[in-house]
Structures are given as structure tokens and as C-alpha cells.
C-alpha positions in Angstrom: 10.6 -22.5 -9.9 9.1 -24.4 -7.1 11.2 -27.0 -4.8 9.8 -30.6 -5.3 7.1 -30.7 -2.5 7.2 -27.1 -1.8 3.8 -25.9 0.0 2.6 -22.6 -1.3 -1.2 -21.6 -0.3 -2.9 -18.8 -2.2 -5.8 -17.5 -0.2 -7.5 -14.7 -2.4 -4.6 -12.9 -2.8 -2.6 -13.6 0.3 0.6 -15.7 -0.3 1.5 -18.2 2.0 4.6 -20.4 1.8 4.6 -23.0 4.6 8.4 -24.2 3.2 9.7 -20.9 3.9 7.2 -19.6 6.6 6.3 -16.5 4.7 3.1 -14.4 4.4 2.8 -11.6 2.1 -0.2 -9.6 1.8 -1.7 -6.2 0.9 -3.5 -3.9 3.6 -6.5 -4.4 1.2 -6.5 -8.5 1.8 -6.5 -7.7 5.8 -9.7 -5.0 5.8 -11.7 -6.2 2.9 -13.9 -9.7 3.6 -13.1 -10.7 0.0 -10.9 -9.4 -3.0 -14.2 -8.1 -5.0 -13.9 -4.4 -3.8 -17.5 -3.1 -5.0 -17.7 0.6 -4.4 -21.3 0.8 -5.4 -20.7 2.0 -8.4 -24.0 0.9 -10.9 -25.5 2.3 -14.2 -25.8 5.9 -14.8 -24.2 8.4 -12.3 -22.0 6.1 -10.2 -18.9 6.2 -12.6 -19.8 10.1 -13.2 -19.1 10.6 -9.5 -16.1 8.4 -9.5 -14.3 10.2 -12.1 -15.5 13.5 -10.4 -13.9 12.3 -6.9 -10.4 11.0 -9.3 -10.5 14.5 -10.7 -10.4 16.3 -7.3 -8.2 14.1 -5.8 -5.8 14.6 -8.8 -5.8 18.3 -8.9 -5.5 18.7 -4.9 -2.3 16.4 -5.2 -1.1 18.4 -7.8 -1.6 21.7 -5.8 0.1 20.1 -2.9 3.0 19.4 -4.6 3.7 22.6 -6.4 3.6 24.3 -2.4 5.7 21.7 -0.8 8.6 19.8 -2.5 8.8 17.1 0.2 5.1 16.1 -0.7 4.8 12.3 -2.6 1.6 11.5 -3.5 0.5 7.4 -4.3 3.3 6.3 -2.2 4.1 2.4 -1.6 4.6 1.3 1.6 5.9 -1.8 2.8 5.7 -3.3 6.6 8.2 -6.4 7.5 7.8 -8.2 10.8 8.8 -11.7 11.8 6.0 -13.2 14.2 6.6 -17.0 15.8 9.3 -17.8 13.2 7.0 -16.7 10.0 8.1 -13.7 8.1 5.0 -11.5 7.1 5.2 -8.8 4.6 2.5 -6.3 4.5 2.1 -3.8 1.2 0.0 -0.9 0.7 0.1 2.5 -0.4 -0.9 5.9 1.0 -2.6 8.7 -0.7 0.3 11.3 0.4 3.1 11.8 2.1 5.2 14.6 3.2 9.0 13.5 4.2 11.1 16.2 6.1 14.8 16.3 5.2 17.3 14.9 7.7 18.9 17.9 9.6 22.3 17.3 11.0 22.1 17.4 14.9 24.4 20.3 16.6 26.7 17.9 17.8 27.7 17.2 14.3 27.9 20.9 13.2 31.1 23.1 13.7 
């Protein structure tokens, strides 16, 4: 529920709350000129190519996950910064991430 007089502006999918001095957006909102992300799929062969690419992407992720217990596919990421008293949150995802387990430093070992 919004407070009386709260000013929230949505520019495409970017959320801007002037009262809270907060901006929330995705990486896609920043890199694409509009939220309509046309990938060039028209009638005919376009969808077939897209499905083949998706299948290759999925198979590659499965193979990497089988070889590496630290591999993660489709990882959600969030970056938060404060700039000129505005809290900015940028969200997105990476196709793959490989996290390495933390190794205790030699000073903490006995």
C-alpha cells in the first residue's frame, strides 16, 4: 500500500520511487533501447533455430554440471549501490557460474 502522495514512476520496467530515492531495474532495462526484445524470429525457420540453440545451451549446462560440482546454471545476480543518496538495485542473471569453496587460510590451520 502506497502512502498518500507517494510518487512512483515506472519507465518501461524500471521502478523509480522518488520518495524513497530508490531505483530498481534489470540489466536488460539498461542495455536494450526498449523492453520489446525482438530476436529476429519470423515465420518459418526462426523458431526452429531458437529451439536448437536452447537445446544446445541446456545440454552444455548439463555436461558442465556433471563435470563440476561447483557449476551453477542460470544464476540470479543482484548489485546494489548508493549514488547521490539514491539506492540503486540492478538485477540480472548469468548463464553460468562456478563458485569455488572457501579454503581456510594457513594461519587458521593448526
